[in-house]
Residue, then its C-alpha position, 0 to 999 in steps of 0.5 A: m523635700f519638695a514632694r514633703r512640701l507639695l504634699v502639705n500645700s495638697s493638703l491645705c487645699v482640700a481643708v481650704l476647699g472643704c471650708v468653703l464647700f462646708s461653709g463652716c471654716a471661713s469664719p467662727p460660728q455666730p450664734v442664733a439670734e432667738e426670735p423675741p417673744p409674742p407681745q403679751k396681751s395685757e389684761a384689763p383690770t377687772s371692772a364691775p358688770q355694766t348693767e343691762v338695759l332691760a328691754d322697751l317693751p310696749a305696755p301690756k294689753p289684755q289679751e296678751v295677759q290672758q293668752a301668757v296665763a292660758r300658757i301656763f294654767k290652760d283653763a284652771v284659773v281666770i283673771d281677777e278682773t275686779r282688782n284694780p290693778s289686776f296686773l303688774v310688769g316689772d323685773l321682779n327677779g333681777d335678770q334683765s327680762q320683764d316678768l308679769a304678775v297677775v290675779l288670779r281666781p281659780a276657775e269654776g270645777k278646776l281645783p284637782e288642776l290646781n292641786q295637782e301633785f306636781p304642777v308646772w309652777i311653784a306653790r307658795e304662801p309667802l305671807q302665812e310663811v312670815l307669820l308662822r316662822k315669827s310666832k314659831l308654832v310650825a318650826r318647818a314653815s322656812k324650810s318647805p316646800d323648796n324641793a319641787a320633787a316634794g310635790q306641791t304641799v299647798r292645796f287651793a280653795r276656790n275662794d282663794v285669791l292668787l297672784a302668780i308671777i310669771h318670769g321672762n324669758g329673754p328681751k320679749g321677757w313674759r311675752d316669750p312663748e318660752a316664758t314657762q317658770t311661775h310662782l303661785m302665791r295665795g294670800v298676798v293680794g292686798a290694797n295699794m298694789r304697784i311696782m317699786p322699780y329696784k333703783e327707787a326702792a335703794k333710794v327708799y329703803g337703803g341703810r334700814r336694818p334689818f332688811p332682806t336681800i332683794y334681786g329685782d323690782l318689788i311689788q309694794q303694797t299693804l298686807i294684814g294693816q302693814s305696807g310693805f312688799l313681795h320680792f323674789a328672795g333668790s329662789v321664792y317670793a317672800w314678803y316684808d313688813p317691817k313688824n313681822f320681818e325677821p332676818e335669816t340667821g347668819p352674817p349680817h349683810s347689807a340689804m342692797s348687796k344683791m342689787r344691780 
C-alpha cells in the first residue's frame, strides 16, 4: 500500500515538474491577441484638377522669333514683317505652355522644301476646309489630311501668306530647343489679328450655340469679311465664324466643355 502511494505521488510530482518546465499545465492556455490592422489611409474625395499657372515669360524679341522659325523651317520661309503684328504668343492648345504664331512667306526658290512630301510640320487650309464642308463640294474635306502618314497634300505657292504655330514645350514654351511641333496654314491670315485669352473667350462666347469645342487661347481676326477666330480643335487648327460654322455630327456638347 505504501509502495503504491509512493508510486502515485512520484508520478504526480513528475507531472507537476513537467508542467512547470513546459509551461503548459500551470494555467489554461490564453488566446493569442491579434495585432490590430494597420490604419487605413482615407482617400481624399476626387476634386477638379488645379489650374496650372502659365509660366510668366518675357515679351518675345524678333531675334528669338527668327531663331524659332529657323529651327523648324531652316531657310525655307521668311517672316512677313509687313504684317502688324507679324507674330503673337499665347497658350493656343491649352497645355499650359506658351505657343508662337508667326506670319510667314515662302523664301525665294524654296518651294520644294515647303512642298516636301513628309515635312516636320502639319500643313492645313482651315478656312478652305470650312467652306468646302459647308458647300458639300468635297465630301472628304473634313477627313484629309489628318493622317500624317498620308504625306503633305497642301501645295504651297510663291505668293502665299502663311501662318505657322509652333507649340511650346514645358515652362520655356516655344523658346525651348525641343519645341518642334508645328502647324503651317494657308489662307488664315486676316485683318486685326490678336490673341483672345481663354478666360476672355469663355465670357464672350459662353452659352452661344452652335459653337465648337475650344481648348486654349484663340487667334481672333477678320477673314472673308467675317469676324471669327482660329482655334485648336484637338489635333489640328480650325476656323470659326458664326456665318459659316456647321457643328460636327454627334451628341451635343457644351461650347466650353473642354475649357480648363
